[in-house]
C-alpha positions in Angstrom: -202.3 77.2 117.5 -203.1 77.7 121.1 -205.9 79.8 122.0 -208.3 79.9 124.9 -211.6 78.5 124.6 -213.3 81.9 124.9 -211.0 83.1 122.1 -211.8 80.4 119.9 -215.8 80.6 120.8 -215.4 84.7 119.7 -213.4 83.9 116.6 -216.0 81.5 115.4 -218.6 84.2 116.1 -216.7 86.5 114.4 -216.0 84.5 111.0 -219.8 83.9 111.0 -220.4 87.8 111.3 -217.8 88.1 108.5 -219.9 85.8 106.4 -223.0 88.3 106.8 -220.7 91.3 106.2 -219.9 89.9 102.9 -223.4 88.8 101.7 -224.4 92.6 102.8 -221.4 93.6 100.6 -219.6 95.8 104.0 -216.5 96.0 102.2 -213.5 99.1 102.6 -212.1 101.2 99.7 -209.3 98.0 99.0 -212.8 95.7 98.6 -211.8 94.1 102.0 -214.9 92.6 104.0 -215.0 93.8 107.5 -217.2 93.6 110.8 -218.5 96.0 113.2 -218.7 94.3 116.6 -218.6 96.4 119.7 -217.0 95.6 122.6 -219.8 96.0 124.6 -221.5 93.4 122.1 -218.8 90.8 122.5 -218.7 91.0 126.3 -222.4 90.6 126.6 -222.1 87.6 123.9 -219.3 85.8 126.0 -221.1 86.8 129.6 -217.9 88.5 130.3 -216.8 91.8 131.0 -215.6 94.5 128.3 -212.0 94.1 129.8 -212.2 90.2 129.1 -213.4 90.9 125.5 -210.7 93.5 124.5 -208.4 90.6 126.0 -209.7 88.0 123.6 -209.5 90.5 120.8 -205.9 91.0 121.7 -205.3 87.4 121.8 -206.9 86.8 118.1 -205.1 89.8 116.7 -201.6 88.4 118.0 -202.3 85.1 116.5 -203.3 86.7 113.2 -206.8 85.9 113.0 -208.2 89.3 112.9 -207.1 92.8 112.2 -208.4 95.8 113.7 -208.5 99.0 112.3 -209.1 102.3 114.2 -211.9 104.5 112.4 -212.7 108.1 113.0 -213.0 109.4 116.5 -216.0 108.1 118.2 -216.8 105.5 115.3 -216.3 101.7 115.8 -213.3 99.8 115.0 -213.6 97.8 111.5 -212.5 94.1 112.1 -211.0 92.2 109.5 -211.5 88.3 110.0 -208.6 86.2 108.3 -208.2 82.7 108.2 -205.6 80.7 109.8 -202.7 79.3 107.6 -202.5 75.8 106.9 
């Protein structure tokens, strides 16, 4: 799978965060584990601008490694972290 280094780094962090969410029983109505990781926090973690953080999330979503589900107005998206195939 071809991903940028920044996307790989972000995915590793999201995967770690998903493990914490699993331990804390953060699940949706279907029982799926989700995380809440604000764009601003991702940007700060990467030492990049929010636009780059959004691009990385889009890259990960296109690769099938995450799914973002929009919540009600002004609430942060739920991010579902998936495991790669194979």
